[in-house]
N, CA, C and O atoms as a Tinker XYZ file with bonds, in Angstrom:
   456  protein
     1  N    -62.532000   -6.876000  108.577000    73     2
     2  CA   -61.676000   -8.437000  108.619000    64     1     3
     3  C    -62.484000   -9.040000  110.172000    63     2     4     5
     4  O    -62.551000   -8.422000  111.234000    81     3
     5  N    -62.783000   -9.791000  110.004000    73     3     6
     6  CA   -63.594000  -10.681000  111.191000    64     5     7
     7  C    -62.377000  -11.596000  112.153000    63     6     8     9
     8  O    -61.443000  -12.195000  111.619000    81     7
     9  N    -62.500000  -11.574000  112.930000    73     7    10
    10  CA   -61.304000  -11.927000  113.683000    64     9    11
    11  C    -61.939000  -13.539000  114.217000    63    10    12    13
    12  O    -62.956000  -13.667000  114.898000    81    11
    13  N    -60.954000  -14.833000  113.657000    73    11    14
    14  CA   -61.212000  -16.271000  113.880000    64    13    15
    15  C    -61.933000  -16.403000  115.645000    63    14    16    17
    16  O    -61.883000  -15.450000  116.422000    81    15
    17  N    -62.250000  -17.084000  115.827000    73    15    18
    18  CA   -63.013000  -17.438000  116.543000    64    17    19
    19  C    -61.758000  -18.288000  117.496000    63    18    20    21
    20  O    -60.999000  -18.970000  116.807000    81    19
    21  N    -61.466000  -18.291000  119.194000    73    19    22
    22  CA   -60.874000  -18.873000  119.652000    64    21    23
    23  C    -61.218000  -20.229000  119.844000    63    22    24    25
    24  O    -62.355000  -20.606000  120.126000    81    23
    25  N    -59.719000  -21.348000  119.611000    73    23    26
    26  CA   -59.796000  -22.721000  119.707000    64    25    27
    27  C    -60.314000  -23.196000  121.204000    63    26    28    29
    28  O    -60.078000  -22.448000  122.153000    81    27
    29  N    -60.955000  -24.325000  121.396000    73    27    30
    30  CA   -61.615000  -24.704000  122.319000    64    29    31
    31  C    -60.967000  -26.049000  122.550000    63    30    32    33
    32  O    -61.352000  -27.062000  121.966000    81    31
    33  N    -59.872000  -26.027000  123.505000    73    31    34
    34  CA   -59.089000  -27.303000  124.222000    64    33    35
    35  C    -59.795000  -28.290000  125.163000    63    34    36    37
    36  O    -60.666000  -27.619000  125.716000    81    35
    37  N    -59.844000  -29.406000  125.565000    73    35    38
    38  CA   -60.112000  -30.228000  126.296000    64    37    39
    39  C    -59.534000  -31.342000  126.678000    63    38    40    41
    40  O    -59.446000  -32.068000  125.688000    81    39
    41  N    -59.229000  -31.693000  127.326000    73    39    42
    42  CA   -59.214000  -33.165000  127.534000    64    41    43
    43  C    -60.326000  -34.286000  127.717000    63    42    44    45
    44  O    -61.225000  -34.273000  128.558000    81    43
    45  N    -60.005000  -35.543000  126.478000    73    43    46
    46  CA   -61.186000  -36.158000  126.931000    64    45    47
    47  C    -60.564000  -37.583000  127.848000    63    46    48    49
    48  O    -59.558000  -38.183000  127.468000    81    47
    49  N    -61.433000  -38.025000  129.227000    73    47    50
    50  CA   -60.838000  -38.999000  129.247000    64    49    51
    51  C    -61.759000  -40.408000  129.233000    63    50    52    53
    52  O    -62.945000  -40.324000  129.552000    81    51
    53  N    -61.281000  -41.474000  128.922000    73    51    54
    54  CA   -61.985000  -42.452000  128.310000    64    53    55
    55  C    -61.008000  -43.745000  129.664000    63    54    56    57
    56  O    -59.812000  -43.974000  129.844000    81    55
    57  N    -62.641000  -44.436000  130.511000    73    55    58
    58  CA   -61.935000  -45.330000  131.044000    64    57    59
    59  C    -62.904000  -46.137000  131.811000    63    58    60    61
    60  O    -64.076000  -45.777000  131.921000    81    59
    61  N    -62.398000  -47.328000  132.397000    73    59    62
    62  CA   -63.666000  -48.024000  133.063000    64    61    63
    63  C    -63.108000  -47.718000  134.500000    63    62    64    65
    64  O    -62.164000  -47.042000  134.910000    81    63
    65  N    -64.190000  -48.582000  135.173000    73    63    66
    66  CA   -64.258000  -48.777000  136.858000    64    65    67
    67  C    -63.281000  -49.489000  137.035000    63    66    68    69
    68  O    -63.499000  -50.687000  136.852000    81    67
    69  N    -61.822000  -49.089000  137.455000    73    67    70
    70  CA   -60.729000  -50.103000  137.716000    64    69    71
    71  C    -61.183000  -51.257000  139.160000    63    70    72    73
    72  O    -60.269000  -51.850000  139.734000    81    71
    73  N    -62.323000  -51.410000  139.508000    73    71    74
    74  CA   -62.406000  -52.608000  140.700000    64    73    75
    75  C    -64.008000  -53.024000  140.547000    63    74    76    77
    76  O    -64.994000  -52.290000  140.591000    81    75
    77  N    -63.943000  -54.079000  140.404000    73    75    78
    78  CA   -65.349000  -54.988000  140.391000    64    77    79
    79  C    -65.491000  -55.732000  141.246000    63    78    80    81
    80  O    -64.680000  -56.651000  141.360000    81    79
    81  N    -66.686000  -55.590000  142.249000    73    79    82
    82  CA   -67.150000  -56.584000  142.503000    64    81    83
    83  C    -66.772000  -58.148000  142.021000    63    82    84    85
    84  O    -66.934000  -58.286000  140.808000    81    83
    85  N    -66.163000  -59.716000  142.915000    73    83    86
    86  CA   -66.064000  -61.012000  142.018000    64    85    87
    87  C    -67.695000  -61.167000  141.698000    63    86    88    89
    88  O    -67.778000  -62.288000  141.196000    81    87
    89  N    -69.089000  -60.562000  141.748000    73    87    90
    90  CA   -69.966000  -61.091000  140.763000    64    89    91
    91  C    -69.816000  -60.598000  139.475000    63    90    92    93
    92  O    -70.070000  -61.321000  138.512000    81    91
    93  N    -69.353000  -59.208000  139.313000    73    91    94
    94  CA   -69.567000  -58.470000  138.338000    64    93    95
    95  C    -67.844000  -59.112000  137.234000    63    94    96    97
    96  O    -67.744000  -59.232000  136.013000    81    95
    97  N    -66.993000  -59.328000  138.118000    73    95    98
    98  CA   -65.774000  -59.808000  137.415000    64    97    99
    99  C    -66.100000  -61.028000  136.815000    63    98   100   101
   100  O    -65.325000  -61.246000  135.884000    81    99
   101  N    -66.967000  -61.955000  136.973000    73    99   102
   102  CA   -67.509000  -63.415000  137.308000    64   101   103
   103  C    -67.981000  -63.313000  135.555000    63   102   104   105
   104  O    -67.540000  -63.826000  134.527000    81   103
   105  N    -69.433000  -62.091000  135.964000    73   103   106
   106  CA   -70.183000  -61.653000  134.297000    64   105   107
   107  C    -68.934000  -61.571000  133.453000    63   106   108   109
   108  O    -68.709000  -62.346000  132.523000    81   107
   109  N    -68.193000  -60.663000  133.798000    73   107   110
   110  CA   -67.804000  -59.755000  132.815000    64   109   111
   111  C    -66.399000  -60.750000  131.890000    63   110   112   113
   112  O    -65.930000  -60.513000  130.776000    81   111
   113  N    -66.169000  -61.460000  132.511000    73   111   114
   114  CA   -64.970000  -62.565000  132.290000    64   113   115
   115  C    -65.571000  -63.651000  131.858000    63   114   116   117
   116  O    -64.957000  -64.567000  131.310000    81   115
   117  N    -67.274000  -63.649000  132.137000    73   115   118
   118  CA   -67.885000  -64.835000  131.687000    64   117   119
   119  C    -67.235000  -66.608000  132.547000    63   118   120   121
   120  O    -67.413000  -67.611000  131.855000    81   119
   121  N    -66.638000  -66.778000  133.784000    73   119   122
   122  CA   -66.414000  -67.606000  134.535000    64   121   123
   123  C    -67.171000  -67.414000  135.530000    63   122   124   125
   124  O    -67.834000  -66.383000  135.647000    81   123
   125  N    -67.181000  -68.421000  136.428000    73   123   126
   126  CA   -67.845000  -68.941000  137.437000    64   125   127
   127  C    -67.423000  -67.598000  139.118000    63   126   128   129
   128  O    -66.405000  -66.912000  139.034000    81   127
   129  N    -67.990000  -67.519000  139.914000    73   127   130
   130  CA   -67.851000  -66.894000  141.061000    64   129   131
   131  C    -66.754000  -67.735000  141.534000    63   130   132   133
   132  O    -65.553000  -67.465000  141.536000    81   131
   133  N    -67.292000  -68.704000  141.901000    73   131   134
   134  CA   -65.822000  -70.203000  142.256000    64   133   135
   135  C    -64.382000  -69.833000  142.016000    63   134   136   137
   136  O    -63.402000  -69.866000  142.760000    81   135
   137  N    -64.585000  -69.364000  140.394000    73   135   138
   138  CA   -63.132000  -69.561000  139.720000    64   137   139
   139  C    -62.763000  -67.620000  139.957000    63   138   140   141
   140  O    -61.696000  -67.047000  139.738000    81   139
   141  N    -63.696000  -67.194000  140.316000    73   139   142
   142  CA   -62.855000  -65.606000  140.457000    64   141   143
   143  C    -62.107000  -65.693000  142.101000    63   142   144   145
   144  O    -60.939000  -65.413000  142.369000    81   143
   145  N    -63.123000  -66.142000  143.003000    73   143   146
   146  CA   -62.785000  -66.474000  144.038000    64   145   147
   147  C    -60.897000  -67.183000  144.390000    63   146   148   149
   148  O    -59.927000  -66.709000  144.981000    81   147
   149  N    -61.119000  -68.305000  143.761000    73   147   150
   150  CA   -59.677000  -68.885000  143.836000    64   149   151
   151  C    -59.037000  -68.570000  143.076000    63   150   152   153
   152  O    -57.980000  -69.195000  142.989000    81   151
   153  N    -59.324000  -67.247000  141.921000    73   151   154
   154  CA   -57.906000  -66.732000  141.515000    64   153   155
   155  C    -57.661000  -65.247000  142.585000    63   154   156   157
   156  O    -56.517000  -64.793000  142.629000    81   155
   157  N    -58.597000  -64.663000  143.280000    73   155   158
   158  CA   -58.461000  -64.033000  144.342000    64   157   159
   159  C    -57.382000  -64.361000  145.128000    63   158   160   161
   160  O    -56.451000  -63.618000  145.439000    81   159
   161  N    -57.597000  -65.822000  145.516000    73   159   162
   162  CA   -56.808000  -65.993000  146.796000    64   161   163
   163  C    -55.450000  -66.107000  146.274000    63   162   164   165
   164  O    -54.516000  -65.706000  146.968000    81   163
   165  N    -55.203000  -66.730000  144.860000    73   163   166
   166  CA   -54.294000  -66.617000  144.211000    64   165   167
   167  C    -53.536000  -65.261000  143.909000    63   166   168   169
   168  O    -52.319000  -65.110000  144.006000    81   167
   169  N    -54.585000  -64.160000  143.474000    73   167   170
   170  CA   -53.672000  -63.206000  143.263000    64   169   171
   171  C    -53.022000  -62.265000  144.803000    63   170   172   173
   172  O    -52.249000  -61.307000  144.769000    81   171
   173  N    -53.480000  -62.755000  145.744000    73   171   174
   174  CA   -53.405000  -62.373000  147.102000    64   173   175
   175  C    -52.075000  -63.018000  147.639000    63   174   176   177
   176  O    -51.381000  -62.366000  148.420000    81   175
   177  N    -51.688000  -64.315000  147.231000    73   175   178
   178  CA   -50.664000  -64.679000  147.432000    64   177   179
   179  C    -49.193000  -64.044000  146.474000    63   178   180   181
   180  O    -48.066000  -64.113000  146.966000    81   179
   181  N    -49.451000  -63.431000  145.044000    73   179   182
   182  CA   -48.953000  -62.533000  144.292000    64   181   183
   183  C    -48.362000  -61.543000  145.397000    63   182   184   185
   184  O    -47.201000  -61.492000  145.802000    81   183
   185  N    -49.733000  -60.577000  145.876000    73   183   186
   186  CA   -49.914000  -59.961000  146.874000    64   185   187
   187  C    -48.513000  -59.871000  147.732000    63   186   188   189
   188  O    -47.721000  -58.947000  147.554000    81   187
   189  N    -48.270000  -61.028000  148.772000    73   187   190
   190  CA   -47.451000  -61.514000  149.619000    64   189   191
   191  C    -46.175000  -61.812000  148.673000    63   190   192   193
   192  O    -45.098000  -61.774000  149.267000    81   191
   193  N    -46.128000  -62.126000  147.191000    73   191   194
   194  CA   -44.837000  -62.077000  146.893000    64   193   195
   195  C    -44.327000  -60.992000  146.091000    63   194   196   197
   196  O    -43.423000  -61.055000  145.258000    81   195
   197  N    -45.015000  -59.978000  146.440000    73   195   198
   198  CA   -44.235000  -58.611000  145.731000    64   197   199
   199  C    -44.769000  -57.967000  143.967000    63   198   200   201
   200  O    -44.589000  -56.842000  143.501000    81   199
   201  N    -45.474000  -59.220000  143.302000    73   199   202
   202  CA   -45.502000  -58.877000  142.110000    64   201   203
   203  C    -46.955000  -57.883000  142.380000    63   202   204   205
   204  O    -46.686000  -56.820000  141.822000    81   203
   205  N    -48.032000  -57.801000  142.847000    73   203   206
   206  CA   -48.937000  -56.564000  143.318000    64   205   207
   207  C    -48.716000  -56.225000  144.685000    63   206   208   209
   208  O    -48.223000  -56.752000  145.683000    81   207
   209  N    -49.380000  -54.919000  144.294000    73   207   210
   210  CA   -49.213000  -53.498000  145.700000    64   209   211
   211  C    -50.520000  -54.640000  146.409000    63   210   212   213
   212  O    -51.115000  -55.607000  145.933000    81   211
   213  N    -50.572000  -53.858000  147.919000    73   211   214
   214  CA   -52.006000  -54.008000  148.266000    64   213   215
   215  C    -53.331000  -53.726000  148.080000    63   214   216   217
   216  O    -54.330000  -54.054000  148.720000    81   215
   217  N    -53.160000  -53.008000  147.015000    73   215   218
   218  CA   -54.247000  -51.889000  146.364000    64   217   219
   219  C    -55.290000  -53.344000  145.459000    63   218   220   221
   220  O    -56.495000  -53.572000  145.355000    81   219
   221  N    -54.243000  -53.919000  145.049000    73   219   222
   222  CA   -54.765000  -55.023000  144.104000    64   221   223
   223  C    -56.256000  -55.616000  144.321000    63   222   224   225
   224  O    -57.068000  -55.721000  143.402000    81   223
   225  N    -56.459000  -55.924000  145.425000    73   223   226
   226  CA   -57.265000  -56.813000  146.122000    64   225   227
   227  C    -58.191000  -55.326000  147.436000    63   226   228   229
   228  O    -57.392000  -54.557000  147.970000    81   227
   229  N    -59.078000  -55.210000  147.631000    73   227   230
   230  CA   -59.722000  -54.318000  148.186000    64   229   231
   231  C    -60.866000  -55.675000  149.270000    63   230   232   233
   232  O    -61.632000  -56.373000  148.605000    81   231
   233  N    -60.839000  -55.840000  150.551000    73   231   234
   234  CA   -61.511000  -56.247000  151.478000    64   233   235
   235  C    -61.331000  -55.235000  152.472000    63   234   236   237
   236  O    -60.361000  -54.707000  153.015000    81   235
   237  N    -62.938000  -55.104000  152.556000    73   235   238
   238  CA   -63.676000  -54.869000  153.780000    64   237   239
   239  C    -64.878000  -55.498000  154.377000    63   238   240   241
   240  O    -65.901000  -55.531000  153.694000    81   239
   241  N    -64.875000  -55.859000  155.236000    73   239   242
   242  CA   -65.841000  -56.850000  155.894000    64   241   243
   243  C    -66.227000  -57.918000  154.905000    63   242   244   245
   244  O    -65.530000  -58.845000  154.492000    81   243
   245  N    -67.554000  -57.590000  154.585000    73   243   246
   246  CA   -68.208000  -58.558000  153.286000    64   245   247
   247  C    -67.406000  -57.912000  151.969000    63   246   248   249
   248  O    -67.283000  -58.618000  150.968000    81   247
   249  N    -67.050000  -57.023000  151.982000    73   247   250
   250  CA   -66.841000  -56.510000  150.343000    64   249   251
   251  C    -65.794000  -56.430000  149.961000    63   250   252   253
   252  O    -64.846000  -55.812000  150.445000    81   251
   253  N    -65.879000  -57.330000  148.635000    73   251   254
   254  CA   -64.712000  -57.706000  147.520000    64   253   255
   255  C    -64.028000  -57.277000  146.634000    63   254   256   257
   256  O    -63.982000  -58.215000  145.838000    81   255
   257  N    -63.365000  -56.340000  146.169000    73   255   258
   258  CA   -62.997000  -55.619000  144.801000    64   257   259
   259  C    -62.181000  -56.148000  144.796000    63   258   260   261
   260  O    -61.710000  -56.727000  145.775000    81   259
   261  N    -61.698000  -56.129000  143.597000    73   259   262
   262  CA   -60.509000  -56.615000  142.788000    64   261   263
   263  C    -60.334000  -55.567000  141.587000    63   262   264   265
   264  O    -61.172000  -55.376000  140.706000    81   263
   265  N    -59.107000  -54.928000  141.708000    73   263   266
   266  CA   -58.532000  -54.535000  140.251000    64   265   267
   267  C    -58.325000  -55.125000  139.221000    63   266   268   269
   268  O    -57.397000  -55.904000  139.002000    81   267
   269  N    -59.378000  -54.723000  138.330000    73   267   270
   270  CA   -59.885000  -55.542000  136.974000    64   269   271
   271  C    -57.966000  -55.810000  135.960000    63   270   272   273
   272  O    -57.487000  -56.764000  135.347000    81   271
   273  N    -57.411000  -54.289000  136.314000    73   271   274
   274  CA   -56.220000  -54.473000  135.360000    64   273   275
   275  C    -55.557000  -55.524000  136.213000    63   274   276   277
   276  O    -55.648000  -56.526000  135.504000    81   275
   277  N    -54.890000  -55.908000  137.420000    73   275   278
   278  CA   -54.126000  -56.992000  138.595000    64   277   279
   279  C    -54.976000  -58.121000  137.596000    63   278   280   281
   280  O    -54.310000  -58.860000  136.871000    81   279
   281  N    -56.465000  -58.210000  137.600000    73   279   282
   282  CA   -57.171000  -59.904000  137.490000    64   281   283
   283  C    -56.599000  -59.977000  136.102000    63   282   284   285
   284  O    -56.133000  -61.097000  135.890000    81   283
   285  N    -56.444000  -58.884000  134.758000    73   283   286
   286  CA   -56.519000  -59.763000  133.361000    64   285   287
   287  C    -54.972000  -59.941000  133.178000    63   286   288   289
   288  O    -54.511000  -60.700000  132.325000    81   287
   289  N    -54.206000  -59.206000  134.018000    73   287   290
   290  CA   -52.593000  -59.443000  133.833000    64   289   291
   291  C    -52.374000  -61.106000  134.367000    63   290   292   293
   292  O    -51.855000  -62.015000  133.718000    81   291
   293  N    -53.096000  -61.183000  136.116000    73   291   294
   294  CA   -53.043000  -62.222000  136.317000    64   293   295
   295  C    -53.532000  -63.328000  135.351000    63   294   296   297
   296  O    -52.689000  -64.180000  135.067000    81   295
   297  N    -54.427000  -63.416000  134.951000    73   295   298
   298  CA   -54.977000  -64.768000  134.117000    64   297   299
   299  C    -54.023000  -64.644000  132.898000    63   298   300   301
   300  O    -53.800000  -65.755000  132.418000    81   299
   301  N    -53.351000  -63.568000  132.209000    73   299   302
   302  CA   -52.685000  -64.124000  131.146000    64   301   303
   303  C    -51.368000  -64.727000  131.374000    63   302   304   305
   304  O    -50.706000  -65.399000  130.583000    81   303
   305  N    -50.949000  -64.211000  133.188000    73   303   306
   306  CA   -49.904000  -64.825000  132.972000    64   305   307
   307  C    -49.711000  -66.010000  134.421000    63   306   308   309
   308  O    -48.566000  -66.258000  134.800000    81   307
   309  N    -50.786000  -66.593000  135.054000    73   307   310
   310  CA   -50.853000  -67.219000  135.928000    64   309   311
   311  C    -50.376000  -68.404000  135.941000    63   310   312   313
   312  O    -49.628000  -68.684000  136.877000    81   311
   313  N    -50.647000  -69.361000  134.989000    73   311   314
   314  CA   -49.520000  -70.714000  134.567000    64   313   315
   315  C    -48.394000  -70.131000  134.087000    63   314   316   317
   316  O    -47.681000  -70.592000  133.195000    81   315
   317  N    -48.308000  -69.582000  134.407000    73   315   318
   318  CA   -46.360000  -69.466000  134.396000    64   317   319
   319  C    -45.821000  -68.482000  135.473000    63   318   320   321
   320  O    -44.754000  -67.873000  135.553000    81   319
   321  N    -46.771000  -68.525000  136.166000    73   319   322
   322  CA   -46.647000  -67.382000  137.747000    64   321   323
   323  C    -46.544000  -68.862000  138.489000    63   322   324   325
   324  O    -45.572000  -68.945000  139.239000    81   323
   325  N    -47.187000  -69.774000  138.428000    73   323   326
   326  CA   -46.831000  -71.061000  139.334000    64   325   327
   327  C    -46.151000  -71.840000  139.079000    63   326   328   329
   328  O    -45.827000  -72.855000  139.695000    81   327
   329  N    -45.846000  -71.439000  138.110000    73   327   330
   330  CA   -44.395000  -72.044000  137.543000    64   329   331
   331  C    -43.266000  -71.748000  138.375000    63   330   332   333
   332  O    -43.048000  -70.548000  138.544000    81   331
   333  N    -42.375000  -72.697000  139.021000    73   331   334
   334  CA   -41.057000  -72.138000  139.162000    64   333   335
   335  C    -40.130000  -71.321000  138.139000    63   334   336   337
   336  O    -39.720000  -70.168000  138.002000    81   335
   337  N    -40.056000  -72.230000  137.668000    73   335   338
   338  CA   -38.987000  -72.042000  136.163000    64   337   339
   339  C    -39.811000  -70.973000  135.176000    63   338   340   341
   340  O    -39.498000  -69.836000  134.822000    81   339
   341  N    -40.567000  -71.494000  134.981000    73   339   342
   342  CA   -41.326000  -69.980000  134.061000    64   341   343
   343  C    -41.336000  -68.663000  134.677000    63   342   344   345
   344  O    -40.889000  -67.679000  134.087000    81   343
   345  N    -41.768000  -68.623000  135.691000    73   343   346
   346  CA   -41.644000  -67.540000  136.550000    64   345   347
   347  C    -40.522000  -66.920000  136.404000    63   346   348   349
   348  O    -41.025000  -65.802000  136.512000    81   347
   349  N    -39.464000  -66.709000  136.255000    73   347   350
   350  CA   -38.179000  -66.312000  136.335000    64   349   351
   351  C    -38.415000  -65.529000  134.751000    63   350   352   353
   352  O    -37.465000  -64.792000  134.485000    81   351
   353  N    -39.066000  -65.550000  134.104000    73   351   354
   354  CA   -39.377000  -65.283000  132.773000    64   353   355
   355  C    -40.925000  -63.934000  132.338000    63   354   356   357
   356  O    -41.110000  -63.344000  131.274000    81   355
   357  N    -41.706000  -63.866000  133.559000    73   355   358
   358  CA   -42.641000  -63.178000  133.561000    64   357   359
   359  C    -42.437000  -62.347000  133.451000    63   358   360   361
   360  O    -41.374000  -62.143000  134.037000    81   359
   361  N    -43.029000  -60.922000  132.693000    73   359   362
   362  CA   -42.504000  -59.456000  132.574000    64   361   363
   363  C    -43.210000  -59.071000  133.965000    63   362   364   365
   364  O    -43.853000  -59.773000  134.745000    81   363
   365  N    -42.913000  -57.901000  133.997000    73   363   366
   366  CA   -42.828000  -56.878000  135.197000    64   365   367
   367  C    -44.385000  -56.595000  135.000000    63   366   368   369
   368  O    -44.845000  -56.438000  133.870000    81   367
   369  N    -45.146000  -56.538000  136.102000    73   367   370
   370  CA   -46.585000  -55.819000  135.960000    64   369   371
   371  C    -46.633000  -54.494000  135.391000    63   370   372   373
   372  O    -45.981000  -53.604000  135.937000    81   371
   373  N    -47.541000  -54.171000  134.032000    73   371   374
   374  CA   -47.460000  -52.816000  133.600000    64   373   375
   375  C    -49.105000  -52.203000  133.287000    63   374   376   377
   376  O    -49.442000  -51.845000  132.159000    81   375
   377  N    -49.773000  -52.169000  134.149000    73   375   378
   378  CA   -50.965000  -51.305000  134.145000    64   377   379
   379  C    -51.161000  -50.648000  133.023000    63   378   380   381
   380  O    -52.078000  -50.976000  132.270000    81   379
   381  N    -50.417000  -49.732000  132.775000    73   379   382
   382  CA   -50.510000  -49.071000  131.753000    64   381   383
   383  C    -50.544000  -49.272000  130.116000    63   382   384   385
   384  O    -51.034000  -48.500000  129.291000    81   383
   385  N    -49.917000  -50.468000  129.896000    73   383   386
   386  CA   -50.246000  -51.222000  128.666000    64   385   387
   387  C    -51.401000  -52.143000  128.725000    63   386   388   389
   388  O    -51.917000  -52.088000  127.609000    81   387
   389  N    -51.974000  -52.854000  129.375000    73   387   390
   390  CA   -53.211000  -52.791000  129.757000    64   389   391
   391  C    -54.166000  -51.508000  130.191000    63   390   392   393
   392  O    -55.195000  -51.698000  130.839000    81   391
   393  N    -53.868000  -50.585000  129.904000    73   391   394
   394  CA   -55.017000  -49.867000  129.744000    64   393   395
   395  C    -55.353000  -49.355000  128.553000    63   394   396   397
   396  O    -56.515000  -49.178000  128.187000    81   395
   397  N    -53.615000  -48.907000  127.422000    73   395   398
   398  CA   -53.850000  -48.968000  126.351000    64   397   399
   399  C    -54.885000  -49.736000  125.871000    63   398   400   401
   400  O    -55.999000  -49.410000  125.461000    81   399
   401  N    -54.358000  -50.785000  125.982000    73   399   402
   402  CA   -55.084000  -52.127000  124.870000    64   401   403
   403  C    -56.476000  -52.114000  125.488000    63   402   404   405
   404  O    -57.310000  -52.388000  124.625000    81   403
   405  N    -57.217000  -51.807000  127.128000    73   403   406
   406  CA   -58.307000  -51.233000  127.024000    64   405   407
   407  C    -59.256000  -50.694000  126.161000    63   406   408   409
   408  O    -60.391000  -50.964000  125.767000    81   407
   409  N    -58.003000  -49.437000  125.927000    73   407   410
   410  CA   -59.127000  -48.034000  125.592000    64   409   411
   411  C    -59.070000  -47.311000  126.659000    63   410   412   413
   412  O    -58.976000  -46.125000  126.343000    81   411
   413  N    -59.087000  -47.524000  128.137000    73   411   414
   414  CA   -58.885000  -46.312000  128.779000    64   413   415
   415  C    -57.953000  -45.626000  128.342000    63   414   416   417
   416  O    -57.130000  -46.225000  127.650000    81   415
   417  N    -57.757000  -44.198000  128.577000    73   415   418
   418  CA   -56.680000  -43.146000  128.355000    64   417   419
   419  C    -57.840000  -41.873000  127.883000    63   418   420   421
   420  O    -58.953000  -41.801000  127.363000    81   419
   421  N    -56.465000  -40.687000  128.599000    73   419   422
   422  CA   -56.922000  -39.732000  127.790000    64   421   423
   423  C    -56.900000  -39.038000  126.416000    63   422   424   425
   424  O    -56.354000  -39.974000  125.832000    81   423
   425  N    -57.023000  -38.382000  125.729000    73   423   426
   426  CA   -56.789000  -37.312000  124.054000    64   425   427
   427  C    -56.960000  -36.082000  124.531000    63   426   428   429
   428  O    -57.533000  -35.900000  125.605000    81   427
   429  N    -56.497000  -35.119000  123.810000    73   427   430
   430  CA   -56.666000  -33.749000  124.040000    64   429   431
   431  C    -57.877000  -33.419000  122.427000    63   430   432   433
   432  O    -57.473000  -33.764000  121.316000    81   431
   433  N    -58.888000  -32.936000  122.547000    73   431   434
   434  CA   -59.448000  -32.545000  121.640000    64   433   435
   435  C    -59.834000  -30.874000  121.524000    63   434   436   437
   436  O    -60.219000  -29.975000  122.271000    81   435
   437  N    -59.484000  -31.061000  120.143000    73   435   438
   438  CA   -59.429000  -29.004000  119.527000    64   437   439
   439  C    -60.484000  -28.967000  118.983000    63   438   440   441
   440  O    -60.639000  -29.823000  118.113000    81   439
   441  N    -61.463000  -28.151000  119.196000    73   439   442
   442  CA   -62.384000  -27.649000  118.259000    64   441   443
   443  C    -62.581000  -26.334000  118.562000    63   442   444   445
   444  O    -62.288000  -25.670000  119.556000    81   443
   445  N    -63.312000  -25.983000  117.189000    73   443   446
   446  CA   -63.265000  -24.408000  117.095000    64   445   447
   447  C    -64.682000  -24.111000  117.869000    63   446   448   449
   448  O    -65.702000  -24.777000  118.049000    81   447
   449  N    -64.279000  -22.860000  118.221000    73   447   450
   450  CA   -65.316000  -22.122000  118.888000    64   449   451
   451  C    -66.612000  -21.607000  118.490000    63   450   452   453
   452  O    -67.536000  -21.208000  119.198000    81   451
   453  N    -66.499000  -21.701000  117.052000    73   451   454
   454  CA   -67.454000  -21.240000  115.946000    64   453   455
   455  C    -67.982000  -22.172000  115.678000    63   454   456
   456  O    -68.843000  -22.162000  114.798000    81   455
């Protein structure tokens, strides 16, 4: 009687790059670099107000990297965040929901070794 081969188990990680420079953001979202720059300034105000943490935008000299999950969230809720009355009803920033929608996640793969 033949012994069955052991099952091979591994984790597959599917994710995108969480930070992009503003020209790449402009290209990905089909918007101008000037629009990205103005949104970055607005996001920096949201950092000061506590919606996003200090890692939302990374500045190092001429390097500017934007967290894509933050950018997507801000684009979704921008108008409401700018309105002091509507702002009260904006849900908390939940990057895990955006990650799920984007398909950036881990999954367990099981394969027969034989």
